[in-house]
C-alpha angles and dihedrals in degrees: 000000000000116000124222107246111214111221140149094277094054093048089051089049092053092047093048093046094049093047095046090047092054094046091051090049093050094047091050093049090048090053091057100269100127132174119009092350092069092057092049095062096067089050091051093051094047094047089053091051092049093048092048091046093051092049091048090055092049096048119023098195098055117131096181091057091050092048095052089044092055091047094051090045091050089052091053096043091044093055091048091051097043093052095049091084100278091105129050102234091196090061110036113182118247096244089058093049088052090047092051092046093051096044096089092060091046093049092048091051092050093046092050093049092048096047100039103033113110118254119236114250115245107255099181093065091049093051094046092051092049090051096050095049115091120244114255111256120230115245117253114249114252115245116253111260128193116209114207116204115222114233116260115247113251116253114250114251113246124214116256112269114246116255112261113252115244109247128178115262111248114247113240116249116244112262111250118227111228113237114254113231112216117205113237092234091053090048092051090050092048090048091055089050091050091050091049092047091049093049092046100043102018091231134100116263113250130217096258092053091045091050091050093047096047097034093227131139121271099255091053091047091050092050091050092045089052092051092047093054 
């Protein structure tokens, strides 16, 4: 952590700041700004000085910063001179009262312009960088190249295929119908239905009626009907 070194310049700055602060307070109080308002004027002047000085250090060629720095310095020096006996503080002229009353708005305008105004981009750095960078070299044109395509090898001649002998087409074998297996319980139940049907109607039950009563597919009904015959 850096330490503050007390030297003659720092002592002079403290003395000058204290005297200027007191003179600005006395002038503001004489111009009708009593109480805390008189103490606010020195703070306003010093803040404008600091803002202008910071902007001057950031950008060297800044006329607005120089102008506001001179205005704030003139206000500070004017208060020092006016309170040195050249001005009757008991009878302050009207123009000075107007100037003191309008100072807060003027200081606020200057501080706003100094803080929020855009900074000029450094042009020297950009020019030096552009000068040091080598110019892009143009690409060399590629030499003209002619690509010759090799001839494709001729396909070998194949002997003619022998004519297929006429053979009789094989007759398809008849599709065999898989045998349907009837569960014994289902067969017993179908036999009971057949007996009841025969007793009621006096005729043998057919496959369609058996399929409707049992709710089974046709192949299974046919197999049961064949076993009941």
